[in-house]
HTML snippet that shows the backbone in 3Dmol.js (N, CA, C, O; Angstrom):
<script src="https://3Dmol.org/build/3Dmol-min.js"></script>
<div id="view" style="width:600px;height:400px;position:relative"></div>
<script>
const pdb = `
ATOM      1  N   MET A   1     -53.849 238.805 138.996  1.00  0.00           N
ATOM      2  CA  MET A   1     -53.006 239.682 138.208  1.00  0.00           C
ATOM      3  C   MET A   1     -52.635 238.960 136.910  1.00  0.00           C
ATOM      4  O   MET A   1     -52.193 237.811 136.935  1.00  0.00           O
ATOM      5  N   LEU A   2     -52.814 239.627 135.802  1.00  0.00           N
ATOM      6  CA  LEU A   2     -52.496 239.056 134.494  1.00  0.00           C
ATOM      7  C   LEU A   2     -51.149 239.568 134.009  1.00  0.00           C
ATOM      8  O   LEU A   2     -50.775 240.712 134.265  1.00  0.00           O
ATOM      9  N   CYS A   3     -50.435 238.716 133.313  1.00  0.00           N
ATOM     10  CA  CYS A   3     -49.151 239.099 132.722  1.00  0.00           C
ATOM     11  C   CYS A   3     -49.343 239.356 131.230  1.00  0.00           C
ATOM     12  O   CYS A   3     -50.091 238.641 130.564  1.00  0.00           O
ATOM     13  N   ASP A   4     -48.676 240.364 130.716  1.00  0.00           N
ATOM     14  CA  ASP A   4     -48.703 240.643 129.294  1.00  0.00           C
ATOM     15  C   ASP A   4     -47.580 239.850 128.634  1.00  0.00           C
ATOM     16  O   ASP A   4     -46.406 240.176 128.807  1.00  0.00           O
ATOM     17  N   LEU A   5     -47.933 238.814 127.882  1.00  0.00           N
ATOM     18  CA  LEU A   5     -46.946 237.979 127.207  1.00  0.00           C
ATOM     19  C   LEU A   5     -46.853 238.289 125.717  1.00  0.00           C
ATOM     20  O   LEU A   5     -46.501 237.421 124.919  1.00  0.00           O
ATOM     21  N   SER A   6     -47.164 239.514 125.348  1.00  0.00           N
ATOM     22  CA  SER A   6     -47.195 239.883 123.929  1.00  0.00           C
ATOM     23  C   SER A   6     -45.848 240.446 123.467  1.00  0.00           C
ATOM     24  O   SER A   6     -45.800 241.502 122.837  1.00  0.00           O
ATOM     25  N   PHE A   7     -44.766 239.749 123.775  1.00  0.00           N
ATOM     26  CA  PHE A   7     -43.453 240.165 123.291  1.00  0.00           C
ATOM     27  C   PHE A   7     -43.111 239.378 122.032  1.00  0.00           C
ATOM     28  O   PHE A   7     -43.694 238.324 121.776  1.00  0.00           O
ATOM     29  N   GLN A   8     -42.185 239.881 121.262  1.00  0.00           N
ATOM     30  CA  GLN A   8     -41.810 239.247 120.007  1.00  0.00           C
ATOM     31  C   GLN A   8     -40.632 238.307 120.217  1.00  0.00           C
ATOM     32  O   GLN A   8     -39.611 238.690 120.788  1.00  0.00           O
ATOM     33  N   VAL A   9     -40.784 237.075 119.752  1.00  0.00           N
ATOM     34  CA  VAL A   9     -39.695 236.096 119.808  1.00  0.00           C
ATOM     35  C   VAL A   9     -38.974 236.118 118.464  1.00  0.00           C
ATOM     36  O   VAL A   9     -39.589 235.921 117.416  1.00  0.00           O
ATOM     37  N   ILE A  10     -37.693 236.354 118.504  1.00  0.00           N
ATOM     38  CA  ILE A  10     -36.877 236.360 117.297  1.00  0.00           C
ATOM     39  C   ILE A  10     -36.105 235.046 117.265  1.00  0.00           C
ATOM     40  O   ILE A  10     -35.281 234.778 118.139  1.00  0.00           O
ATOM     41  N   LYS A  11     -36.381 234.221 116.239  1.00  0.00           N
ATOM     42  CA  LYS A  11     -35.749 232.910 116.132  1.00  0.00           C
ATOM     43  C   LYS A  11     -34.797 232.878 114.945  1.00  0.00           C
ATOM     44  O   LYS A  11     -35.059 233.469 113.898  1.00  0.00           O
ATOM     45  N   GLU A  12     -33.686 232.173 115.134  1.00  0.00           N
ATOM     46  CA  GLU A  12     -32.774 231.949 114.014  1.00  0.00           C
ATOM     47  C   GLU A  12     -32.116 230.585 114.181  1.00  0.00           C
ATOM     48  O   GLU A  12     -31.828 230.153 115.297  1.00  0.00           O
ATOM     49  N   ALA A  13     -31.886 229.924 113.071  1.00  0.00           N
ATOM     50  CA  ALA A  13     -31.190 228.641 113.083  1.00  0.00           C
ATOM     51  C   ALA A  13     -29.707 228.899 113.287  1.00  0.00           C
ATOM     52  O   ALA A  13     -29.155 229.851 112.735  1.00  0.00           O
ATOM     53  N   VAL A  14     -29.062 228.053 114.078  1.00  0.00           N
ATOM     54  CA  VAL A  14     -27.636 228.163 114.353  1.00  0.00           C
ATOM     55  C   VAL A  14     -26.940 226.988 113.682  1.00  0.00           C
ATOM     56  O   VAL A  14     -27.369 225.843 113.825  1.00  0.00           O
ATOM     57  N   GLN A  15     -25.876 227.266 112.956  1.00  0.00           N
ATOM     58  CA  GLN A  15     -25.124 226.215 112.272  1.00  0.00           C
ATOM     59  C   GLN A  15     -23.649 226.552 112.334  1.00  0.00           C
ATOM     60  O   GLN A  15     -23.259 227.705 112.148  1.00  0.00           O
ATOM     61  N   THR A  16     -22.825 225.541 112.598  1.00  0.00           N
ATOM     62  CA  THR A  16     -21.386 225.719 112.623  1.00  0.00           C
ATOM     63  C   THR A  16     -20.710 224.478 112.066  1.00  0.00           C
ATOM     64  O   THR A  16     -21.220 223.367 112.209  1.00  0.00           O
ATOM     65  N   ASP A  17     -19.570 224.667 111.437  1.00  0.00           N
ATOM     66  CA  ASP A  17     -18.799 223.524 110.959  1.00  0.00           C
ATOM     67  C   ASP A  17     -17.880 222.983 112.048  1.00  0.00           C
ATOM     68  O   ASP A  17     -17.136 222.029 111.819  1.00  0.00           O
ATOM     69  N   LYS A  18     -17.931 223.593 113.238  1.00  0.00           N
ATOM     70  CA  LYS A  18     -17.136 223.137 114.376  1.00  0.00           C
ATOM     71  C   LYS A  18     -17.885 222.106 115.217  1.00  0.00           C
ATOM     72  O   LYS A  18     -17.408 221.707 116.280  1.00  0.00           O
ATOM     73  N   ALA A  19     -19.042 221.679 114.753  1.00  0.00           N
ATOM     74  CA  ALA A  19     -19.839 220.653 115.427  1.00  0.00           C
ATOM     75  C   ALA A  19     -20.262 219.633 114.386  1.00  0.00           C
ATOM     76  O   ALA A  19     -20.318 219.944 113.196  1.00  0.00           O
ATOM     77  N   PRO A  20     -20.562 218.410 114.827  1.00  0.00           N
ATOM     78  CA  PRO A  20     -21.053 217.421 113.866  1.00  0.00           C
ATOM     79  C   PRO A  20     -22.307 217.934 113.165  1.00  0.00           C
ATOM     80  O   PRO A  20     -23.147 218.589 113.782  1.00  0.00           O
ATOM     81  N   ALA A  21     -22.427 217.636 111.893  1.00  0.00           N
ATOM     82  CA  ALA A  21     -23.590 218.076 111.119  1.00  0.00           C
ATOM     83  C   ALA A  21     -24.853 217.405 111.630  1.00  0.00           C
ATOM     84  O   ALA A  21     -24.800 216.294 112.158  1.00  0.00           O
ATOM     85  N   ALA A  22     -25.979 218.070 111.475  1.00  0.00           N
ATOM     86  CA  ALA A  22     -27.270 217.481 111.823  1.00  0.00           C
ATOM     87  C   ALA A  22     -27.506 216.264 110.927  1.00  0.00           C
ATOM     88  O   ALA A  22     -27.221 216.300 109.730  1.00  0.00           O
ATOM     89  N   LEU A  23     -28.019 215.206 111.509  1.00  0.00           N
ATOM     90  CA  LEU A  23     -28.220 213.965 110.756  1.00  0.00           C
ATOM     91  C   LEU A  23     -29.596 213.867 110.127  1.00  0.00           C
ATOM     92  O   LEU A  23     -29.919 212.845 109.521  1.00  0.00           O
ATOM     93  N   GLY A  24     -30.397 214.875 110.250  1.00  0.00           N
ATOM     94  CA  GLY A  24     -31.746 214.876 109.688  1.00  0.00           C
ATOM     95  C   GLY A  24     -32.113 216.267 109.226  1.00  0.00           C
ATOM     96  O   GLY A  24     -31.259 217.152 109.162  1.00  0.00           O
ATOM     97  N   PRO A  25     -33.380 216.465 108.904  1.00  0.00           N
ATOM     98  CA  PRO A  25     -33.833 217.769 108.386  1.00  0.00           C
ATOM     99  C   PRO A  25     -34.132 218.768 109.510  1.00  0.00           C
ATOM    100  O   PRO A  25     -35.239 219.298 109.602  1.00  0.00           O
ATOM    101  N   TYR A  26     -33.145 219.012 110.350  1.00  0.00           N
ATOM    102  CA  TYR A  26     -33.338 219.956 111.445  1.00  0.00           C
ATOM    103  C   TYR A  26     -32.040 220.740 111.644  1.00  0.00           C
ATOM    104  O   TYR A  26     -31.004 220.401 111.072  1.00  0.00           O
ATOM    105  N   SER A  27     -32.109 221.775 112.451  1.00  0.00           N
ATOM    106  CA  SER A  27     -30.959 222.632 112.706  1.00  0.00           C
ATOM    107  C   SER A  27     -30.125 222.081 113.848  1.00  0.00           C
ATOM    108  O   SER A  27     -30.624 221.323 114.679  1.00  0.00           O
ATOM    109  N   GLN A  28     -28.854 222.462 113.890  1.00  0.00           N
ATOM    110  CA  GLN A  28     -28.007 222.087 115.014  1.00  0.00           C
ATOM    111  C   GLN A  28     -28.534 222.723 116.300  1.00  0.00           C
ATOM    112  O   GLN A  28     -28.449 222.131 117.376  1.00  0.00           O
ATOM    113  N   ALA A  29     -29.069 223.915 116.179  1.00  0.00           N
ATOM    114  CA  ALA A  29     -29.638 224.619 117.330  1.00  0.00           C
ATOM    115  C   ALA A  29     -30.549 225.724 116.827  1.00  0.00           C
ATOM    116  O   ALA A  29     -30.475 226.125 115.666  1.00  0.00           O
ATOM    117  N   ILE A  30     -31.404 226.210 117.704  1.00  0.00           N
ATOM    118  CA  ILE A  30     -32.258 227.360 117.425  1.00  0.00           C
ATOM    119  C   ILE A  30     -32.015 228.397 118.511  1.00  0.00           C
ATOM    120  O   ILE A  30     -32.091 228.090 119.700  1.00  0.00           O
ATOM    121  N   LYS A  31     -31.724 229.612 118.102  1.00  0.00           N
ATOM    122  CA  LYS A  31     -31.577 230.714 119.037  1.00  0.00           C
ATOM    123  C   LYS A  31     -32.896 231.475 119.041  1.00  0.00           C
ATOM    124  O   LYS A  31     -33.362 231.925 117.995  1.00  0.00           O
ATOM    125  N   ALA A  32     -33.493 231.615 120.214  1.00  0.00           N
ATOM    126  CA  ALA A  32     -34.741 232.365 120.369  1.00  0.00           C
ATOM    127  C   ALA A  32     -34.504 233.429 121.434  1.00  0.00           C
ATOM    128  O   ALA A  32     -34.423 233.127 122.625  1.00  0.00           O
ATOM    129  N   ASN A  33     -34.394 234.674 120.988  1.00  0.00           N
ATOM    130  CA  ASN A  33     -34.009 235.787 121.860  1.00  0.00           C
ATOM    131  C   ASN A  33     -32.700 235.429 122.550  1.00  0.00           C
ATOM    132  O   ASN A  33     -31.697 235.255 121.858  1.00  0.00           O
ATOM    133  N   ASN A  34     -32.653 235.308 123.869  1.00  0.00           N
ATOM    134  CA  ASN A  34     -31.381 235.032 124.546  1.00  0.00           C
ATOM    135  C   ASN A  34     -31.261 233.580 125.007  1.00  0.00           C
ATOM    136  O   ASN A  34     -30.474 233.281 125.904  1.00  0.00           O
ATOM    137  N   LEU A  35     -32.031 232.680 124.403  1.00  0.00           N
ATOM    138  CA  LEU A  35     -31.977 231.262 124.735  1.00  0.00           C
ATOM    139  C   LEU A  35     -31.497 230.460 123.530  1.00  0.00           C
ATOM    140  O   LEU A  35     -31.748 230.844 122.388  1.00  0.00           O
ATOM    141  N   ILE A  36     -30.806 229.347 123.780  1.00  0.00           N
ATOM    142  CA  ILE A  36     -30.401 228.437 122.710  1.00  0.00           C
ATOM    143  C   ILE A  36     -30.962 227.069 123.025  1.00  0.00           C
ATOM    144  O   ILE A  36     -30.768 226.545 124.122  1.00  0.00           O
ATOM    145  N   PHE A  37     -31.668 226.485 122.048  1.00  0.00           N
ATOM    146  CA  PHE A  37     -32.276 225.171 122.189  1.00  0.00           C
ATOM    147  C   PHE A  37     -31.535 224.186 121.301  1.00  0.00           C
ATOM    148  O   PHE A  37     -31.392 224.405 120.098  1.00  0.00           O
ATOM    149  N   VAL A  38     -31.061 223.092 121.904  1.00  0.00           N
ATOM    150  CA  VAL A  38     -30.367 222.051 121.166  1.00  0.00           C
ATOM    151  C   VAL A  38     -31.085 220.734 121.407  1.00  0.00           C
ATOM    152  O   VAL A  38     -31.755 220.553 122.423  1.00  0.00           O
ATOM    153  N   SER A  39     -30.939 219.828 120.468  1.00  0.00           N
ATOM    154  CA  SER A  39     -31.581 218.529 120.616  1.00  0.00           C
ATOM    155  C   SER A  39     -30.644 217.451 120.109  1.00  0.00           C
ATOM    156  O   SER A  39     -30.133 217.535 118.993  1.00  0.00           O
ATOM    157  N   GLY A  40     -30.420 216.442 120.929  1.00  0.00           N
ATOM    158  CA  GLY A  40     -29.587 215.322 120.509  1.00  0.00           C
ATOM    159  C   GLY A  40     -28.138 215.676 120.275  1.00  0.00           C
ATOM    160  O   GLY A  40     -27.466 215.043 119.461  1.00  0.00           O
ATOM    161  N   VAL A  41     -27.649 216.680 120.979  1.00  0.00           N
ATOM    162  CA  VAL A  41     -26.276 217.123 120.801  1.00  0.00           C
ATOM    163  C   VAL A  41     -25.381 216.393 121.802  1.00  0.00           C
ATOM    164  O   VAL A  41     -25.721 216.285 122.980  1.00  0.00           O
ATOM    165  N   LEU A  42     -24.257 215.902 121.340  1.00  0.00           N
ATOM    166  CA  LEU A  42     -23.287 215.209 122.190  1.00  0.00           C
ATOM    167  C   LEU A  42     -21.964 215.959 122.175  1.00  0.00           C
ATOM    168  O   LEU A  42     -21.677 216.703 121.237  1.00  0.00           O
ATOM    169  N   GLY A  43     -21.173 215.767 123.193  1.00  0.00           N
ATOM    170  CA  GLY A  43     -19.866 216.428 123.296  1.00  0.00           C
ATOM    171  C   GLY A  43     -18.798 215.715 122.498  1.00  0.00           C
ATOM    172  O   GLY A  43     -17.777 215.300 123.046  1.00  0.00           O
ATOM    173  N   LEU A  44     -19.031 215.571 121.195  1.00  0.00           N
ATOM    174  CA  LEU A  44     -18.109 214.850 120.325  1.00  0.00           C
ATOM    175  C   LEU A  44     -17.131 215.788 119.629  1.00  0.00           C
ATOM    176  O   LEU A  44     -17.437 216.957 119.394  1.00  0.00           O
ATOM    177  N   VAL A  45     -15.967 215.270 119.305  1.00  0.00           N
ATOM    178  CA  VAL A  45     -14.987 215.985 118.484  1.00  0.00           C
ATOM    179  C   VAL A  45     -15.341 215.664 117.028  1.00  0.00           C
ATOM    180  O   VAL A  45     -15.325 214.494 116.648  1.00  0.00           O
ATOM    181  N   PRO A  46     -15.659 216.665 116.205  1.00  0.00           N
ATOM    182  CA  PRO A  46     -16.101 216.398 114.828  1.00  0.00           C
ATOM    183  C   PRO A  46     -15.128 215.553 114.010  1.00  0.00           C
ATOM    184  O   PRO A  46     -15.554 214.705 113.227  1.00  0.00           O
ATOM    185  N   GLU A  47     -13.822 215.778 114.183  1.00  0.00           N
ATOM    186  CA  GLU A  47     -12.831 215.068 113.379  1.00  0.00           C
ATOM    187  C   GLU A  47     -12.742 213.577 113.714  1.00  0.00           C
ATOM    188  O   GLU A  47     -12.432 212.760 112.847  1.00  0.00           O
ATOM    189  N   THR A  48     -13.013 213.227 114.973  1.00  0.00           N
ATOM    190  CA  THR A  48     -12.855 211.834 115.401  1.00  0.00           C
ATOM    191  C   THR A  48     -14.178 211.119 115.652  1.00  0.00           C
ATOM    192  O   THR A  48     -14.248 209.891 115.599  1.00  0.00           O
ATOM    193  N   GLY A  49     -15.239 211.903 115.929  1.00  0.00           N
ATOM    194  CA  GLY A  49     -16.526 211.300 116.276  1.00  0.00           C
ATOM    195  C   GLY A  49     -16.533 210.705 117.669  1.00  0.00           C
ATOM    196  O   GLY A  49     -17.453 209.968 118.023  1.00  0.00           O
ATOM    197  N   LYS A  50     -15.515 211.016 118.469  1.00  0.00           N
ATOM    198  CA  LYS A  50     -15.407 210.489 119.837  1.00  0.00           C
ATOM    199  C   LYS A  50     -15.660 211.607 120.841  1.00  0.00           C
ATOM    200  O   LYS A  50     -15.495 212.786 120.530  1.00  0.00           O
ATOM    201  N   PHE A  51     -16.069 211.214 122.072  1.00  0.00           N
ATOM    202  CA  PHE A  51     -16.274 212.206 123.122  1.00  0.00           C
ATOM    203  C   PHE A  51     -14.977 212.942 123.418  1.00  0.00           C
ATOM    204  O   PHE A  51     -13.893 212.361 123.371  1.00  0.00           O
ATOM    205  N   ILE A  52     -15.104 214.238 123.727  1.00  0.00           N
ATOM    206  CA  ILE A  52     -13.944 215.066 124.055  1.00  0.00           C
ATOM    207  C   ILE A  52     -13.211 214.502 125.270  1.00  0.00           C
ATOM    208  O   ILE A  52     -11.983 214.554 125.333  1.00  0.00           O
ATOM    209  N   SER A  53     -13.970 213.955 126.246  1.00  0.00           N
ATOM    210  CA  SER A  53     -13.416 213.277 127.424  1.00  0.00           C
ATOM    211  C   SER A  53     -14.573 212.591 128.146  1.00  0.00           C
ATOM    212  O   SER A  53     -15.719 212.664 127.702  1.00  0.00           O
ATOM    213  N   ASP A  54     -14.271 211.929 129.250  1.00  0.00           N
ATOM    214  CA  ASP A  54     -15.318 211.310 130.074  1.00  0.00           C
ATOM    215  C   ASP A  54     -15.924 212.304 131.058  1.00  0.00           C
ATOM    216  O   ASP A  54     -16.876 211.968 131.762  1.00  0.00           O
ATOM    217  N   ASN A  55     -15.399 213.496 131.117  1.00  0.00           N
ATOM    218  CA  ASN A  55     -15.819 214.521 132.070  1.00  0.00           C
ATOM    219  C   ASN A  55     -17.012 215.302 131.520  1.00  0.00           C
ATOM    220  O   ASN A  55     -16.949 215.828 130.409  1.00  0.00           O
ATOM    221  N   ILE A  56     -18.105 215.379 132.297  1.00  0.00           N
ATOM    222  CA  ILE A  56     -19.326 216.054 131.825  1.00  0.00           C
ATOM    223  C   ILE A  56     -19.090 217.545 131.561  1.00  0.00           C
ATOM    224  O   ILE A  56     -19.680 218.106 130.637  1.00  0.00           O
ATOM    225  N   GLU A  57     -18.238 218.189 132.357  1.00  0.00           N
ATOM    226  CA  GLU A  57     -17.960 219.618 132.133  1.00  0.00           C
ATOM    227  C   GLU A  57     -17.263 219.829 130.790  1.00  0.00           C
ATOM    228  O   GLU A  57     -17.578 220.773 130.065  1.00  0.00           O
ATOM    229  N   ASP A  58     -16.317 218.951 130.460  1.00  0.00           N
ATOM    230  CA  ASP A  58     -15.647 219.041 129.157  1.00  0.00           C
ATOM    231  C   ASP A  58     -16.640 218.826 128.006  1.00  0.00           C
ATOM    232  O   ASP A  58     -16.589 219.523 126.992  1.00  0.00           O
ATOM    233  N   GLN A  59     -17.538 217.860 128.177  1.00  0.00           N
ATOM    234  CA  GLN A  59     -18.523 217.593 127.142  1.00  0.00           C
ATOM    235  C   GLN A  59     -19.474 218.782 126.961  1.00  0.00           C
ATOM    236  O   GLN A  59     -19.820 219.128 125.831  1.00  0.00           O
ATOM    237  N   MET A  60     -19.893 219.399 128.049  1.00  0.00           N
ATOM    238  CA  MET A  60     -20.790 220.564 127.937  1.00  0.00           C
ATOM    239  C   MET A  60     -20.083 221.720 127.259  1.00  0.00           C
ATOM    240  O   MET A  60     -20.688 222.424 126.450  1.00  0.00           O
ATOM    241  N   GLU A  61     -18.814 221.930 127.571  1.00  0.00           N
ATOM    242  CA  GLU A  61     -18.052 222.987 126.903  1.00  0.00           C
ATOM    243  C   GLU A  61     -17.945 222.703 125.406  1.00  0.00           C
ATOM    244  O   GLU A  61     -18.055 223.618 124.591  1.00  0.00           O
ATOM    245  N   GLN A  62     -17.729 221.431 125.041  1.00  0.00           N
ATOM    246  CA  GLN A  62     -17.637 221.051 123.630  1.00  0.00           C
ATOM    247  C   GLN A  62     -18.952 221.314 122.905  1.00  0.00           C
ATOM    248  O   GLN A  62     -18.965 221.766 121.760  1.00  0.00           O
ATOM    249  N   ILE A  63     -20.056 221.025 123.586  1.00  0.00           N
ATOM    250  CA  ILE A  63     -21.389 221.266 122.981  1.00  0.00           C
ATOM    251  C   ILE A  63     -21.545 222.744 122.723  1.00  0.00           C
ATOM    252  O   ILE A  63     -22.582 223.176 122.221  1.00  0.00           O
TER     253      ILE A  63
END
`;
const viewer = $3Dmol.createViewer("view");
viewer.addModel(pdb, "pdb");
viewer.setStyle({}, {cartoon: {color: "spectrum"}});
viewer.zoomTo();
viewer.render();
</script>
């Protein structure tokens, strides 16, 4: 059985001033349909540059 994978992917760059700026020529994230792809993102507080807490759930929420 073959699957039809001929759907359209809609991509857009995501940028916010509530997260640390990208340090290179790339986006903070890419939204592709209902998925978000991030790379090298940490749970940091932009104003301090420090982790929001030592708790992984808090860091994921911050991301």
